[in-house]
N, C-alpha and C positions, 0 to 999 in steps of 0.2 A: 797424650793418653798415658794413664798409670799402667805400670807392670802388674802381671798377676801376682798375688801373695799367696803362698802356701796353698796353691791348687785352687784358689779362688777364680771366679770368672775375671777376666779383665774388665774394669769399670767402663761402661758404654759399649761393651761387646754385643754384637748383634748380627748372628749369622743364621744360616738355614736350620741349624740345630736349635734356635730358639723357638722355631715356628712349629705349632702342634695343631692338629686337628682332632678335637675330642668328638666321639661317637655320642649319639643321643642320649643314651642313659648316663654315660660318664659326665656329660655337661649338666644334666638335671642334678645329678648328685653332688657335684662340686659347688653348683650355683642354686640349690633349692629355692632361696629367697626369689629368685626371679620367677618361679612358677608357682609358688603357694605362699609367698609371704613370709613371715617369722616361723620357726620351727616349734618351739615350746614343748611342754609335757602333757598338754590337755587341762591344764588348770584354769586357761582362759578360753573364752568363746572363739577367739581369732587364731588360736593355736593351729599349726599345720595339720594335725590329725583330723581336724573337723574340715578342713579345706579338701582333704583326699576324700573324705565322705561326700562332700558336696559335689566335687568333681565327677565322683561315680554316679550321683543322683541326677546330675544335670542332664546325662544322655537319655535316662529314663523319662525325665520330665519333658524333655524335647519330643519323644516319642507320644507322650500323652497329648502334647500340644498340637501334634499333627493329626490326632485322632485316633491313636492306637494304644490299647493297654490302660484300662481304668484303674488298676490296682497294682501298688509297688509295695513288695515286701523288704524290710530292712531289719537286719538282725545284727545286733552288736553284743558279743560275749567274749570275755577273755582276751580282749585286744584283737579279736579277729571280727571283720566286717563282711557281711553279705547284701548284695542288693539285687532283687529279683524283679525284673519288669514283665509285662506281658504285651510288649509292642511287637514290632515286625520280626525282631532279632536282625543281628548283623549279618549281611550276605556271607555264607559260610567260608567262600573261597578268599575272603577279606578279613578274617579274624585275627590272623597274626599281623597284617598290616595296620590294622585300626588301633591295635594295642602297642605296637612297638615301632612304627615309622612315623617320624615327625612329619608334620604338615600333611597328613593323610586322614580324610574323613569324607563323610558324605554331605557336609554342611556348605561347602563351598559353592554347590548348587543350589541357588535360593528357591527353585522350583520345588525341591525336596524338602528342605528346612527354611522356610522364608524367613521366620522371626524367631530363631533358636537361641539358646543360651551359649553353647559352646560351638564356636566358628573356626577357631584356629588349628584344631586337631592336635592340641597340645595335652589338655587335661588329663585324659585317661592314660596318656604315656607317663605323665608326671606320677601319678598314683603307682603305676607298674614300676617305674625306676625306683621310687622311695620306699617300695614294700620288699619285705624279706621273702614274702610269698604272694603271688598274684595269680589268680586263676580266672580266666573268661570262658563261658560257655555260651554258645548261640544256638537256640533252638528255632528250626525254621523249617515249615512244612514236613514234619514227621522226621527231621533228621537233626543231629547235634554235632556240633564241632568245639572241641574243648583244647585249649592251650594253657600250659602252665609256666610261669617265669619265677626266677629268683633274682631279686634286685635288677631286672631288666633282661637278664639272659634266659633264653627258653631252655627249661629243664625236661619238659614233655610235649610233644606235639602230637596229640591223639588223631587218628584217622576219623573220617566222617562217618558217624553210624546211625542206625534207627533209634528213634525214641517215640515216647507216647506223651512227652511232655508239651504243654502249650507253647506257642510260639513267645519269643522273648528272649532276653539277655540276662544270665546271671554272672554277676562280678562278685568275687571273694578276694580278699587281701588282708594282709597283716602288716601294719607299718614297720619299718625297719627300726629296731631299737638301737641301733648304733648311730643314727641320726635323731630320733626322736626319743632321747634318752629318758628311761623310767616313765614313759607315757602311760596315760589311763584314759579312758573315755567316760564322760560323765553325762547322765542322761539330762540333766538340767541345761545342758548346752546343745545337745542334739535335738530335743524336742521342739525347741522354738524354731530352729532350723527347717524340721519337717513340717511344723504347722504353718510356716510362712508358704510353702510349697503348696498346701491345700488352701489357705486363703487366696492365693493367687490363681488357683485353677479349681473353680467350684465343680464338684463332682468326682474330683480325684480322690481316691481312697489310699492312704499309706498306712500300712500295718507295721508298727516298730515294736518289735519283741512281744508280739501279741497284742499290743494296744492299737486301736484304730483312730486315726485321723482322719477328718474331712470336714468340708465346710458347705454350708448353704448359701450364706450371704457375703462371701467375699471379703473385701477389705473392712466391710462393717465388723464382721467377725475379728479381723485382725486388730482394729482400733479398740473394740471391747476387750480383747486378750490383754492389750498393753497398757491401757489407761489405768492410772492409778489415783485419778480425781474424777469426781462426777461431772458428766457434760451439762451445760447450761440448757441445751435444747438437743432434740433428736439428732443423730448423725446424718448429715447430708450426703447422700449416696448417688453419684452420678456415673452412668457408663455410655461408651459410645465404641465405635470401631477403633480398636488398638488403644483405648484409653479407658481407665476406671480411676475415679478419685473419690475420697470421703474427707468430710470436714466437719469439725465441731470446735466449740470453746469451752474452757473451764475457768474456775477461778485461780489456777496456778499462775505463777510467774513464768514468763518466758515462752517459747515456742517449741513444739514437738513434731517432727516429721519422720515419716518412714517412705522410702521411695525405691522403686523396682523397675528394671528394664527386662523385657522378656522373661519374667520370673526370677530374676537376679535381684538379690538385696543389695541395693548400692548403699551401703552404709556411710560413706562419704560424700552422697548426693551427686552432683554433676549438673549438666545443662538442663536436664528435665526437672530438677528440683528447684533450680534457680528460677526457671520460667513458671513453674507452678505458684511459687510464693508471691512472685510478682504479678502474676494474671489475677490471683485471688484477691490481694489487696486493692488492685486497681479496679476490679470488678465492683468489690463491696463499696468502695469510695464513690464511684460513679453512680451506683445504685441509689445511694441516700443522698447524691448531689452535695455532699457537705466537704469542707476542706479539712478532713480527718488527717492526722498524722499517721503514716503507714505503720509506724510502731505500735500505735494505740490499737489499729485493727488487728495486728498480729499478736498483741499480748494475751496469753492463754491460749492461742490457736493450736490445735492438734489436727494433724491431717495426714493423708497418705496418697501418693500417686504411683499409678503403675501404667507404663505405657509400652508398646512392642515397637520395635525398631528394626528394619532391615539393615543387616551387617553392621551391628552396633560396634562402635569404637569406644572401648574402655582405656583409662589412662595405666593400667596395669594388668598382668595376666590374672590377678586375683579378682578383677573385674568389681571393685568396690566404688569406683567413681566413673560416671558416663562422661565421655568427651565428645560424642557424636554432635554436630550441629544440624544434621538434618535427619528426617524420619526414613529417608531412603533414597536411592539414586534419582527417582523421579518425583520425590515428596516435597513438601514444604519443610522450613526449618523447624527444629524442634520447639522453639520459642513461639513461632506462629501457629503450629499445630496445637499445642497446649493453649495458648492465649486465646485462639479463636474458639475453642471448645469451652474453656471455662467462662469466658464472656457470654456465650449463647446459653449454656444450660445452667449455670449459677444464677445468672441475671433472671432467667425464666422461673428458677426455682424460687427465688426471692420473693418475686412478683406473686406467686401462686401460694405461697405459704407465709401469710402475713404475720402468724403468730411467731414463727422462728425469726423472722426478719426483725420483729419488735424486741424480741429478747436480745438478737445480736446487736441492735442499735444501743439498748441499754448497756450492754458489756463495754462497747467501744467508749461510751460516753463516761463510764466508771473508770476506764483505763486513763482516759484523757484528763478526768478530774484529779486523779492521784498523780498523774505525772506533772501536771501544771502546779499541784501543791507542793512537790518537792523539787521544782526547777531550780529555785534560788539555792537551795541545799546541795543539788547536784553540781551546780557550777562551782560554789565554793569547795566542794568535797574534790573535784577535779584539781583545781589550783592547788589544794593542800596536798594532794597526793604528788603533785609534780615537785613542789617545794620541799617535800619530805626526804629527798635525797635518796630515793627507794633503794637505789643499787648498793649504797653503804650502809644504811640503817636497818632496813627490815629484810631486803631481798639480796642474797648472794646468787647472782645469775650464773647460768651457764654458758660456755663459750659458743654453743652453737646459736644462741639467741643475741649474745652480745655482737657477734660477727654478723648476724643475720636477723635485724629486728622484726622483720615481717613474719619470722617464725617458720621457715621452711623445714626445719629439723624437727617439726612436731612429733613425728613417729618414735624419734630416738629419745626424746627429752622427758624428764621428769622433775618434779618439784616436791621436796620433803617440807611438810609444815610442823614444825615442832615448837616446844615451849621451854624457855629458859636458856640461858647463856651457856650453861655447861653442855646440854645436850646438843644445841645448835651448833656450838663450837666443835664438837666431837665430829658430828657429821660433816661439818664444812671441811674439817681436815681431812677425812677419810673419802669424801665423795669423789666421783669422776667429773672433774671441772669441765669437761666438754659437753656433758650431757644432763648432769644433775645440778639443779639449782636447790637452795634453802631459803626458806620463809620463816622467820622468827617470831612466835607469839610472845607478847607480854602478859603473863598471867592467863587467867581463864577467860575466854571469850563471853560475850553477853548471850544469854539465852533469848534467842529472836523469836520464838514460838509465838504465835499470835500479834506480832508486830508487823507493820507495814515495811515497804521497801525504803521508806525515809530513813529507816535506821541503818541501812547499808551505807549511806553516806554521812550520817551523823556520827556513827561509831568508827574511830580511827581505825581499829584493828580491821574490821569488816571492810572499810573503804581502801586501805592499802592492799589487803588481800585480793579484793576485786580486781584491782589496779594492776597487781602482780601477775594474775591469771589472765587479764585482758578479757574478761567476760562481761563487761558492762552492757554490752550491745548483744549479748548471746554467746553461745560456746563456738560459733563459728570461727571466731577469732581467738579461741584459746591457745595459749603459747605452750602448753605442756600436755603430752599425751597421758601421763600419769600424774595423778594429784595424790600425794602419799601422806597420809596422816601418821606422825611418828611421835607417840608418846609413850610414857611410862607404862608398864604393865601393872599399875595399881589403881587403887580408886579414883585418884585425882586425874590420872591419865585416861581412864575411862570416861569419866566425866568430860573432859576435854574433846575426846572422840565424839561423845553425844552431841556436845554443843556445836561442833563442826559440822557434823553430819546434818543437824537440824537446821543449820544456816543453808547448807546446799539445798536440803529438801524444801526448804521455804522459798527461796529466791532463785535457785539454779537446778531445778530437779533434773533437767536433761543432763547435767553434768554426770549425775549418777546413772541415769537410765542407759546413756551411751557408753557406760564402762570405764569412765576415766577416774572414778575415786577408789583409793585402795587404803587399807590398813597395814602398816610395816610390822611384821612379826619379829620381834628380837628375843634373844634367848633369856630363859630365866635363871639358867645354871650354867656354870662352868665346872667341869669335872676334868682334873688333871693330874697326871704324875710327871716324873722327869723326862718322859719319852713321848707322851703324847696328850693333847688337850681335846676335849669333845665339848662343844656347845650344845646344850639342851634346851628345848623349847617346851617341855611338859615333864611332868613327874615321871612319867612312864619312861622317856627318854633318859631322865636323870638316873633312874634305877638300872637302866640297861648300860649306861656308861660306867657306873659304879661297878657293876658285875664284870665289865669289860677290864677296867684298869685295876682291880683288887690286886693286892691288899691296900688299904688306907688311902685311897686318892684324896687329893686335896678338893674340896667342894666349895664353891662360892655362889651365893644367891645375889644376882644382881637386883638391886632395889629401884633403880631407875637408869635411864639412858646415860646420864652424866657421869655414872661410875664405870661405863664402858670406855675404855681408852680409844684413841683414834686409831692406834694400831690394830686393835681388835675389831673396831667398828667397820673395817674396810671389809671385812669377811661377812657382814650381815646386810650390806647395802650394794654389794657386787652383783656380778651377772646371775648368781643363784640365790638371790634375795628372797626371803618367803613374803610373800603379799597375799592378803586377803581382800578380795574385790568386794565392794560394797555394792549390792544390787537390790534392785526392786522387782517384786513379783505382782502378779495379777492380784492377788489378795491384799497386797500391802497398800490400803487405801491411806495416802500421806496424811490427810487430815486427822484420821481417826488414830492413826499410828502416832503421830507427834502429840495429840491430846492426851493420850495415855502416858508416854514416857516423859513428856516435857511440859505438859499442862498443870494444873492445880488440882487434880484428883487425887489429893494427898493419900486418904486412907486405902482407896483402891490399889495404888501404887505400892503403898506400904505392905499391904496383905500379899501382893505379888512378890515383893522383894523377900518377905520372911518365908513364904512357901518355896522359893526357889534358892534360898541361901545355901552357899556351899562354904564351909570353913577350912581354910587351906592351912595345913601345918608348915609352920616356918622351918627353914632349914639354915643353920648357921654356916 
């Protein structure tokens, strides 16, 4: 064993002094990812500040599911969050314990909370520990108990007093800005979260900053809210004890699903979604008594499944993927429960609604016809992709996938799609080789609007890109969590962005809907003097930098990514890189959107460009 060197611990030394026990708040603050996933600043829907809101909401939703409290008020302003429900209220003598003692809660007793969201007594404690200010007030039978915390430490424990407030619980918190640096809440991420709650709980009313959300038609409303293509037939809506499902088809490529357990949006699916997809395709195939390929049945399918499970097992604290195999301790397996329901109810529905079953049959036959028409091209394209020596010519992969071809490192990985040798070379030399891959385009991609999926295999660029992403059979096998389009901030670069987004919208819309596609923001200017360099992403930032570094700083206008040296590029694709997420909203009907921007309506588009033209002054 080596000796100590200048006060350092001896290599391999392991004594009682190495053993520490962290209290609950210290552990959460040191390892926040274990409890809320990634941190972030609020610029993405899965950032930690929205998880804190969700954890605070889940307790109120559980009260509603148990039959207490029809209205929940949510206020978010100036970085502070308030959630007020009108349920039973936390027992007054347990307010401190419920918010600051791990593994403490009322949901371990399945009689009180049979099928709730938060079962492990952690969520609200994580909110407390990760907030610079946290207050909980419980109103119960004319009395109120309030406790205030700072980063998990009690700063005020008020005695029980009289109140005229309705029963319920009020939670107020301010996320800790030393953990969520520069955070800000965006309503476009909060509203979908709250809408999902009302879609899954018909009759629930949520008032967000004065705006009312409620739903009468459950998952039908959810599908109508999220669909960006027209359905080919009215949405099929089936409900039973502890299960609800909706289903339709459109002419979009790929599949699109939304899954929920006990009101929790399982964005990564799980055992229930797998069972749902299998049961639906099997039932439809058996109904028509034809040897349809499952892929033809699922092509263009849009659906949602919501089930309630006793003591659900999720694969992480953030509850994004269900791992439960059984509905409950004494119940059937998740697969059998869903399979039996779908087989009985969907089969009956198709027999009764012959007009819908005929439309569905036509859709499946059309998908089958198209698949067979490109079968030969597909086979040749797959062989061509393998022979293209992808990892050397087009794709410079990251180690997380080179070492793990099955892609278990999805959450950490990203791929830059760039154009030209100079740009791709700079990014390749600057990237984190462990988690960042680079795919190099050759020239401008084809405008794929109005073309069939045959073009994906006939066009070499699209074929190799599809192979690199591993999305031929759907995005379940996607190899990268972030697909980042990195092009020059000029007219040609913007055109390439549009062509790539058109390709994804046409053939892989779920890639965008699930939030995987981003645009890399790179600086337009570099302003520097002998002491400091400032990179600016807009004219406003350039003007502020000039004022800061006056007099007479050197100003450089970057014309393209290739002009940025690898030494500089590492600042723009590191941990703090600026990404703009490509998203689809309810009003963004894909067909109309693509027709306007990428179709042949030349004069209409020309007038739009003229009306919205902005002339930018060049800066030497």
